[in-house]
OpenMM code with the backbone's topology and positions (N, CA, C; nanometers):
from openmm import Vec3, app, unit

residues = "HIS SER ALA THR ASP TYR GLU ARG TRP TRP THR ALA SER ARG PRO TYR ARG VAL ARG TYR GLU HIS LYS TYR GLU PRO TYR ILE ILE ALA ASN LYS THR ASP LEU PRO PRO TYR ASP GLU ARG PHE ARG GLY TYR GLY MET ASN LYS ILE SER PHE VAL ARG LYS LEU HIS ASP LEU GLY VAL GLU PHE VAL VAL ALA PRO ARG HIS PHE VAL ILE ALA ARG GLU HIS ALA PRO SER THR SER PHE LYS ALA THR".split()
positions = [
    Vec3(19.8160, 11.5948, 6.1677),
    Vec3(19.8606, 11.4577, 6.1566),
    Vec3(19.7598, 11.3603, 6.2159),
    Vec3(19.6342, 11.3947, 6.2114),
    Vec3(19.5348, 11.3066, 6.2722),
    Vec3(19.5248, 11.1723, 6.2007),
    Vec3(19.5654, 11.1647, 6.0755),
    Vec3(19.5610, 11.0367, 6.0028),
    Vec3(19.6451, 10.9302, 6.0728),
    Vec3(19.7517, 10.9708, 6.1381),
    Vec3(19.8382, 10.8751, 6.2065),
    Vec3(19.7663, 10.8050, 6.3208),
    Vec3(19.6709, 10.8723, 6.3838),
    Vec3(19.5942, 10.8183, 6.4966),
    Vec3(19.6889, 10.7785, 6.6100),
    Vec3(19.7407, 10.8786, 6.6776),
    Vec3(19.8416, 10.8554, 6.7801),
    Vec3(19.7935, 10.7679, 6.8947),
    Vec3(19.6655, 10.7732, 6.9283),
    Vec3(19.6161, 10.6842, 7.0341),
    Vec3(19.6301, 10.5384, 6.9916),
    Vec3(19.6010, 10.5109, 6.8653),
    Vec3(19.6189, 10.3744, 6.8146),
    Vec3(19.7671, 10.3386, 6.8089),
    Vec3(19.8505, 10.4315, 6.7616),
    Vec3(19.9947, 10.4076, 6.7498),
    Vec3(20.0540, 10.3691, 6.8857),
    Vec3(20.0092, 10.4371, 6.9899),
    Vec3(20.0654, 10.4166, 7.1229),
    Vec3(20.0500, 10.2723, 7.1703),
    Vec3(19.9421, 10.2060, 7.1318),
    Vec3(19.9154, 10.0707, 7.1796),
    Vec3(19.9308, 9.9632, 7.0715),
    Vec3(19.9547, 10.0025, 6.9485),
    Vec3(19.9620, 9.9051, 6.8385),
    Vec3(20.0848, 9.8151, 6.8512),
    Vec3(20.0686, 9.6929, 6.8088),
    Vec3(20.1815, 9.6001, 6.8060),
    Vec3(20.2164, 9.5595, 6.6632),
    Vec3(20.1314, 9.5979, 6.5694),
    Vec3(20.1548, 9.5679, 6.4277),
    Vec3(20.1337, 9.6944, 6.3441),
    Vec3(20.2010, 9.7019, 6.2293),
    Vec3(20.1779, 9.8164, 6.1401),
    Vec3(20.0306, 9.8223, 6.0981),
    Vec3(19.9832, 9.9438, 6.0718),
    Vec3(19.8448, 9.9603, 6.0262),
    Vec3(19.8381, 10.0695, 5.9202),
    Vec3(19.7449, 10.0500, 5.8262),
    Vec3(19.7263, 10.1452, 5.7168),
    Vec3(19.6438, 10.2642, 5.7642),
    Vec3(19.6721, 10.3788, 5.7055),
    Vec3(19.5928, 10.4987, 5.7335),
    Vec3(19.5543, 10.5636, 5.6015),
    Vec3(19.4482, 10.6398, 5.6043),
    Vec3(19.4032, 10.7134, 5.4865),
    Vec3(19.4760, 10.8469, 5.4784),
    Vec3(19.5084, 10.8847, 5.3571),
    Vec3(19.5685, 11.0158, 5.3345),
    Vec3(19.4675, 11.1242, 5.3718),
    Vec3(19.5163, 11.2301, 5.4323),
    Vec3(19.4345, 11.3479, 5.4614),
    Vec3(19.5031, 11.4695, 5.4015),
    Vec3(19.4226, 11.5659, 5.3611),
    Vec3(19.4765, 11.6903, 5.3054),
    Vec3(19.5805, 11.7496, 5.4009),
    Vec3(19.6948, 11.7837, 5.3472),
    Vec3(19.8075, 11.8403, 5.4210),
    Vec3(19.8716, 11.7413, 5.5178),
    Vec3(19.8507, 11.6120, 5.4950),
    Vec3(19.9183, 11.5099, 5.5756),
    Vec3(20.0672, 11.5189, 5.5459),
    Vec3(20.1492, 11.5163, 5.6502),
    Vec3(20.2928, 11.5414, 5.6329),
    Vec3(20.3754, 11.4425, 5.7160),
    Vec3(20.3588, 11.3122, 5.6884),
    Vec3(20.4355, 11.2152, 5.7669),
    Vec3(20.5800, 11.2058, 5.7191),
    Vec3(20.6669, 11.1600, 5.8058),
    Vec3(20.7990, 11.1172, 5.7600),
    Vec3(20.7772, 10.9827, 5.6936),
    Vec3(20.8474, 10.9577, 5.5857),
    Vec3(20.8270, 10.8316, 5.5146),
    Vec3(20.9572, 10.7519, 5.5083),
    Vec3(20.9409, 10.6211, 5.5035),
    Vec3(21.0532, 10.5302, 5.4835),
    Vec3(21.0186, 10.4475, 5.3602),
    Vec3(21.1032, 10.4548, 5.2600),
    Vec3(21.0774, 10.3814, 5.1363),
    Vec3(21.2077, 10.3664, 5.0597),
    Vec3(21.2099, 10.2707, 4.9703),
    Vec3(21.3222, 10.2566, 4.8796),
    Vec3(21.3063, 10.3641, 4.7722),
    Vec3(21.4073, 10.4451, 4.7524),
    Vec3(21.3917, 10.5573, 4.6597),
    Vec3(21.3642, 10.5122, 4.5162),
    Vec3(21.3976, 10.3881, 4.4825),
    Vec3(21.3662, 10.3398, 4.3478),
    Vec3(21.2165, 10.3154, 4.3309),
    Vec3(21.1424, 10.3095, 4.4415),
    Vec3(20.9974, 10.2907, 4.4366),
    Vec3(20.9208, 10.4227, 4.4394),
    Vec3(20.9921, 10.5331, 4.4477),
    Vec3(20.9283, 10.6641, 4.4591),
    Vec3(20.9459, 10.7450, 4.3313),
    Vec3(20.8513, 10.8366, 4.3050),
    Vec3(20.8709, 10.9271, 4.1915),
    Vec3(20.9825, 11.0253, 4.2244),
    Vec3(21.0413, 11.0872, 4.1238),
    Vec3(21.1464, 11.1859, 4.1516),
    Vec3(21.0914, 11.3005, 4.2367),
    Vec3(21.1749, 11.3480, 4.3258),
    Vec3(21.1386, 11.4639, 4.4087),
    Vec3(21.1545, 11.5896, 4.3243),
    Vec3(21.0607, 11.6794, 4.3321),
    Vec3(21.0665, 11.8034, 4.2545),
    Vec3(21.1704, 11.8960, 4.3165),
    Vec3(21.2852, 11.9028, 4.2549),
    Vec3(21.3964, 11.9806, 4.3102),
    Vec3(21.3786, 12.1311, 4.2982),
    Vec3(21.2677, 12.1746, 4.2394),
    Vec3(21.2413, 12.3194, 4.2358),
    Vec3(21.2056, 12.3711, 4.3747),
    Vec3(21.1656, 12.2821, 4.4646),
    Vec3(21.1365, 12.3246, 4.6015),
    Vec3(21.2662, 12.3596, 4.6716),
    Vec3(21.2719, 12.4770, 4.7231),
    Vec3(21.3882, 12.5246, 4.7974),
    Vec3(21.3386, 12.5950, 4.9229),
    Vec3(21.4114, 12.5792, 5.0307),
    Vec3(21.3766, 12.6515, 5.1529),
    Vec3(21.2544, 12.5938, 5.2208),
    Vec3(21.1617, 12.6788, 5.2581),
    Vec3(21.0483, 12.6412, 5.3415),
    Vec3(20.9184, 12.6476, 5.2627),
    Vec3(20.8325, 12.5526, 5.2860),
    Vec3(20.6949, 12.5672, 5.2437),
    Vec3(20.6435, 12.4701, 5.1407),
    Vec3(20.5524, 12.3844, 5.1836),
    Vec3(20.4715, 12.2960, 5.1004),
    Vec3(20.5487, 12.1858, 5.0288),
    Vec3(20.6786, 12.1735, 5.0494),
    Vec3(20.7551, 12.0728, 4.9765),
    Vec3(20.7142, 11.9308, 5.0149),
    Vec3(20.7173, 11.8987, 5.1421),
    Vec3(20.6825, 11.7632, 5.1841),
    Vec3(20.5334, 11.7366, 5.1644),
    Vec3(20.4507, 11.8342, 5.1912),
    Vec3(20.3066, 11.8184, 5.1717),
    Vec3(20.2765, 11.7867, 5.0252),
    Vec3(20.3404, 11.8568, 4.9337),
    Vec3(20.3175, 11.8331, 4.7906),
    Vec3(20.3669, 11.6956, 4.7482),
    Vec3(20.4816, 11.6541, 4.8002),
    Vec3(20.5367, 11.5239, 4.7645),
    Vec3(20.4479, 11.4109, 4.8164),
    Vec3(20.4018, 11.4221, 4.9402),
    Vec3(20.3148, 11.3198, 4.9982),
    Vec3(20.1822, 11.3146, 4.9220),
    Vec3(20.1313, 11.4303, 4.8807),
    Vec3(20.0079, 11.4330, 4.8002),
    Vec3(20.0302, 11.3589, 4.6682),
    Vec3(20.1465, 11.3793, 4.6070),
    Vec3(20.1777, 11.3095, 4.4820),
    Vec3(20.1801, 11.1585, 4.5046),
    Vec3(20.2384, 11.1156, 4.6152),
    Vec3(20.2394, 10.9733, 4.6472),
    Vec3(20.0965, 10.9196, 4.6594),
    Vec3(20.0127, 10.9947, 4.7271),
    Vec3(19.8718, 10.9561, 4.7419),
    Vec3(19.8052, 10.9447, 4.6055),
    Vec3(19.8258, 11.0431, 4.5196),
    Vec3(19.7643, 11.0427, 4.3866),
    Vec3(19.8110, 10.9233, 4.3028),
    Vec3(19.9314, 10.8742, 4.3302),
    Vec3(19.9853, 10.7580, 4.2595),
    Vec3(19.9386, 10.6250, 4.3199),
    Vec3(19.8609, 10.6331, 4.4285),
    Vec3(19.8069, 10.5119, 4.4887),
    Vec3(19.8933, 10.4482, 4.5969),
    Vec3(19.9930, 10.5216, 4.6446),
    Vec3(20.0782, 10.4694, 4.7514),
    Vec3(19.9955, 10.4545, 4.8786),
    Vec3(20.0136, 10.3434, 4.9489),
    Vec3(19.9466, 10.3226, 5.0768),
    Vec3(20.0368, 10.3725, 5.1890),
    Vec3(19.9780, 10.4369, 5.2871),
    Vec3(20.0516, 10.4867, 5.4021),
    Vec3(20.0315, 10.3899, 5.5178),
    Vec3(20.1426, 10.3421, 5.5726),
    Vec3(20.1390, 10.2447, 5.6812),
    Vec3(20.2181, 10.3018, 5.7982),
    Vec3(20.1577, 10.2981, 5.9149),
    Vec3(20.2216, 10.3489, 6.0359),
    Vec3(20.2982, 10.2350, 6.1025),
    Vec3(20.4210, 10.2624, 6.1417),
    Vec3(20.5049, 10.1638, 6.2098),
    Vec3(20.4975, 10.1883, 6.3603),
    Vec3(20.4351, 10.0967, 6.4337),
    Vec3(20.4275, 10.1158, 6.5784),
    Vec3(20.5647, 10.1017, 6.6429),
    Vec3(20.5784, 10.1639, 6.7578),
    Vec3(20.7029, 10.1611, 6.8367),
    Vec3(20.8217, 10.2231, 6.7627),
    Vec3(20.7958, 10.3062, 6.6646),
    Vec3(20.9005, 10.3799, 6.5940),
    Vec3(20.8619, 10.5272, 6.5938),
    Vec3(20.9596, 10.6136, 6.6016),
    Vec3(20.9311, 10.7558, 6.5984),
    Vec3(21.0540, 10.8311, 6.5501),
    Vec3(21.0328, 10.9549, 6.5117),
    Vec3(21.1386, 11.0431, 6.4632),
    Vec3(21.1396, 11.1665, 6.5508),
    Vec3(21.2570, 11.2129, 6.5813),
    Vec3(21.2705, 11.3377, 6.6555),
    Vec3(21.3354, 11.4394, 6.5626),
    Vec3(21.2719, 11.5525, 6.5463),
    Vec3(21.3268, 11.6591, 6.4632),
    Vec3(21.3893, 11.7637, 6.5549),
    Vec3(21.5146, 11.7941, 6.5303),
    Vec3(21.5822, 11.8950, 6.6117),
    Vec3(21.5260, 12.0336, 6.5827),
    Vec3(21.5134, 12.1098, 6.6873),
    Vec3(21.4694, 12.2472, 6.6706),
    Vec3(21.5798, 12.3266, 6.6009),
    Vec3(21.5395, 12.4164, 6.5137),
    Vec3(21.6359, 12.5001, 6.4425),
    Vec3(21.5732, 12.6359, 6.4163),
    Vec3(21.6564, 12.7296, 6.3888),
    Vec3(21.6080, 12.8647, 6.3595),
    Vec3(21.5292, 12.8635, 6.2286),
    Vec3(21.4271, 12.9474, 6.2175),
    Vec3(21.3534, 12.9547, 6.0913),
    Vec3(21.4471, 12.9941, 5.9767),
    Vec3(21.4227, 12.9350, 5.8603),
    Vec3(21.5044, 12.9683, 5.7444),
    Vec3(21.4662, 13.1063, 5.6908),
    Vec3(21.5512, 13.1621, 5.6104),
    Vec3(21.5188, 13.2907, 5.5477),
    Vec3(21.3985, 13.2762, 5.4570),
    Vec3(21.3775, 13.1575, 5.3994),
    Vec3(21.2605, 13.1333, 5.3157),
    Vec3(21.1332, 13.1398, 5.3981),
    Vec3(21.1379, 13.0885, 5.5220),
    Vec3(21.0222, 13.0934, 5.6104),
    Vec3(20.9862, 13.2378, 5.6411),
    Vec3(21.0877, 13.3174, 5.6668),
    Vec3(21.0622, 13.4588, 5.7013),
    Vec3(21.0000, 13.5345, 5.5836),
    Vec3(21.0244, 13.4875, 5.4613),
    Vec3(20.9712, 13.5538, 5.3429),
    Vec3(20.8257, 13.5169, 5.3145),
    Vec3(20.7737, 13.4088, 5.3825),
    Vec3(20.6366, 13.3643, 5.3527),
    Vec3(20.5356, 13.4323, 5.4392),
] * unit.nanometer
topology = app.Topology()
chain = topology.addChain("A")
for resn in residues:
    res = topology.addResidue(resn, chain)
    for name in ("N", "CA", "C"):
        topology.addAtom(name, app.Element.getBySymbol(name[0]), res)
């Protein structure tokens, strides 16, 4: 997640654009009517968000970091799909 530039995020007071990087996997906030359909063939674990974010990049979507905002992901047991990879 180096594209996010956490040192900059920590002190930023305004949103800033970042360049897409291979395997960039940010959480995104967008109006779903502005996004392409999500490929529902993805099930379980692996490459789903990375592939979707890459598609957004290929479509010319700009990635903007929101300072003073963050997401916390709860820890959970690995899925059976993860164990199969």
